[in-house]
N, C-alpha and C positions, 0 to 999 in steps of 0.2 A: 229526355233531353236536357242536357246541361251548356252552362255557359261557366267558363274558367276564368277567375279573378284571383292573383297572390295578395297576398295581405299587404306587401310591401307597398302596390299600388295603389292603395289606398288611402287618404288621410286620417291619422287619430282622431277621432271624435268623442273622449269618453262617454260625453251627453248621448250620442246618437244612439239609438235603440234598432235592433236589426232588423223590426217589420217595417224601417223605414228606409231599408234599402232598397232597389230598385232589382225585378225580375225580368231578365233579360227575355226569357220565353217563356211565358206562361202559358198552358191549353186553354183554350175558352172556356171549358166546363171547368176549369178548376181553380175555387173560390177563394186558396190559400197562397201566400207566398213562402215557398220552401227555400231555407239558405242550408246548403250542408258545407260545415267546416270539417275537412279531414285532409287526409297525409297520400298519395299515390302509394306507399308501400307499405302503410298498415291493412294487414289484412280483414279489420273488421270495417275499415271505410270502404276496402273492394264490396266485402257484401254487404254493403247496404247501397253502394252505388248499383250492384248489379240489380238489387231486387228495385231500387229507381225505375232502372231500364226495364225490369220486367213489368213493371206496373206501369209502364208510359206518362210518369210523371214527372213535369218539368221540374226543375230547381238550380238556383244559382251553384255554382259549384267554389268555393272558398278553399285556396291553397293553404295548407298552416305549416310553419316552420318546424323541421323535425326536432329541432333541439324545445324540449319543454321552456328553459329560458329565455329562450326568445318567441312566446306567444303569449307577449303583454297583451295584443290586439286581439286576439281570441279571449281572452281573458276578461278584457274590458268590454267586447259586445256581446257573450254569453254567461262572463262570472264562472267559467270552467276554463281548466287546459288541459283536460284529457282530448282523444279523438273516438271516435264520430262525434259531433254535436249537430242536429237540426236543431234550428230555428225557423218555426211556424206561428209566423203574424206577430214576432215579438216572444214568441213563447220557445225556451229551451229545452230542450229533449237529449240527454244526453247519453252516451253508452249504445252500442251496438242493439241489446237485446230489448232495450226501450225505444229507440228506434223502428228497429223491425214491425214491434206491436201496435204502436199509433199508425205505421204503414199500411199494415194488414189489419186495423179496424176502421182505417176512414179511408181507403181506394181499394175499388175493387180490381180483381187480377182478369186482365184481357185477354181474349184467346191467341194470341203473341204469346204470351208468357213462358209458353212451355218451350216455344220454339227459342227463345232467348236463352232460355235454361241449358237447353240442348247444345246450343252453339258454347255458350260459355264453361258447359263442360269438357267440349272436344277441346278448345282451348287449354284448360287447365289440364287436360291429359297430355296432350303436348306439348306443354312446359316441360309436366313432371318426365318423360320421356325423354325430352333433350337433356336434361339436370342429371338423371340417372345416366344418361350414356359419356356424358360428360365426365363425370364419378369415377364411373369405371374405365374411362381412357385413361385420366391421368393417375388411377391406384394400378395398371397394368406397367405404368413405365417407373423404372427401378428407382429409387430416390436414394440420394447418397448420404452416408452417415458420419461423412467425414468430413473436416477441412484438410486439405492437403497440398504439397508442394513439393518439388524437389530441388537440393541444396549444392550448391558446387564444393562446398566444405566437404572435410575428407567426416568420416563418422565420428571421432571423438571431439574434434572441436565444432562440430555441428552440434552435437549433446550438451557441451559446457554453454554454445551460445541459449540453447532453447533455457537451457534453468535461468541462467542472466536474463532474458526476455520476460522469461515469468514469473520471475521477481520484480522486473521491472512494471508488469501489470497488476502487481497485488497478489501473484499466485504463492503460495508457498507449495513446496512439494512434499507430500505426506506419505507417499512410497515409492521407490525405484524398484524395478524390476529387472533384472539382467537375464533376459532369456534365453539367450545364446550360452550362459554358462549354467544355467538353469536344466537344460535340456542334455548340455555335456555330462554334469553331474548327475542325473536321476537317470538319464536313458541311453548315453554313451554317446548321442547323436551330437555329430557337426554340424551347426548352423549358422549364417551369417550374423554380423552382429545385430542384436535388436533390443531394445531399452522399452519398456512402459513407464512413465512417468505419471503419479498420479497427483494431480494438482488440485489445489481449494483455493478459493477467496473466499475470504471468511464474511466480510458483508455481506456477497451475493447469494453464498451457502444460507447465513440465515436468513437473507429473505424468499429463499427457494424454501426451506424448511420448515419457516414458518405458513406459507401456503398450503404446503405438501410434509406433513408429517414424515413421511415412510419414503421422500424421494431418499432418504440416506442410503435407499437398497441400490440407487444409479450411480452415487459418487463416491471417490472425485472424479472430476473430469481427467480422463486418461490424455496424456499425448503419447504419440510414438515415434522414435527414432531409429531405422531402421537403414541396412544396405540389401540391397538386391541390383544383381545385374552391374555391379561393379557404381551403383551409384547410391548416394545418401539421400532418402526419404523421409518427410517428414508428415505425422499426418495426429489432429487433434479430432476428438469427438465431435461432431457438430449438435451443439444443444438443444437445437430448434428441435431436431430429429428423438433425440432422448428425452428431451421434457415432453416432448407433443405426445409421447406412447398415455402420458397421465390423463388427458383431456382438461387438464385445469387451465383456462386462459389468464387467469392471476400471474402465471408462470412466466407469460410469453415476454415481456418487458425485460426477465429478469435474463431469459435466454437470450435474447436480441443483443444484453451487455455482455454476456460471457464469448457470443460467438464472437461479437466487435472485439475483445480484448485476446482472444486466442486467434483471431486472424490476423491482428498487429503481431504478435510473437512469432508466428511463423512467416509473415513477410520481413521482418526483421533478418531472420537467420540465412 
């Protein structure tokens, strides 16, 4: 059984000891005052809460801010800034393993503990199944790998405007492939106008390569201008999809910046 209190609800008193705080709902046979300093999202805190429930131990639940730099009250009361922390009559026990060892050595497990564990296991299994189903549903949906639009400009004019707008967003064109001319020259195949521009923004490329040295295999960012059914199409690779294959979270800000710039390029053509 627990009573929840958020740290911001309490006045900060550096001289006040944890054992002087009231325990709202203590069992009559429980001789000690327990306070659990924890966060809801923390798996270790969750496991400690579950063990307290299994043991039928009453405690005061102290909600701690997620950001470490905002845990000044936790640090003042317990001397540490990490969770979970159990304060037992003024004595601080920090860390999941140490807390669980204390609980198991000082409290007997009631007959209801097994039922609590079984219910918790069912809930956790249901959550895992729901998350897995959601992931499978998302993976089954086709994901766009381009930023694209149609322009009313004729092909040649649109191509020139794309070059200008790329320059305006800090991109240099490192390569230009005339697909129409190449197919006609190499294969004798007639094809509608289609040009691939290899664009690179040096500062952003430097940031990306510093975080992921082998990213050069995916560069530069391709932008295409082509004609289909008498309409001029513009498309650029979606940096989020391209850089997402690396699994490197450091690239996310770079991908967002490149995406915004390429989106502006196409929007202005």
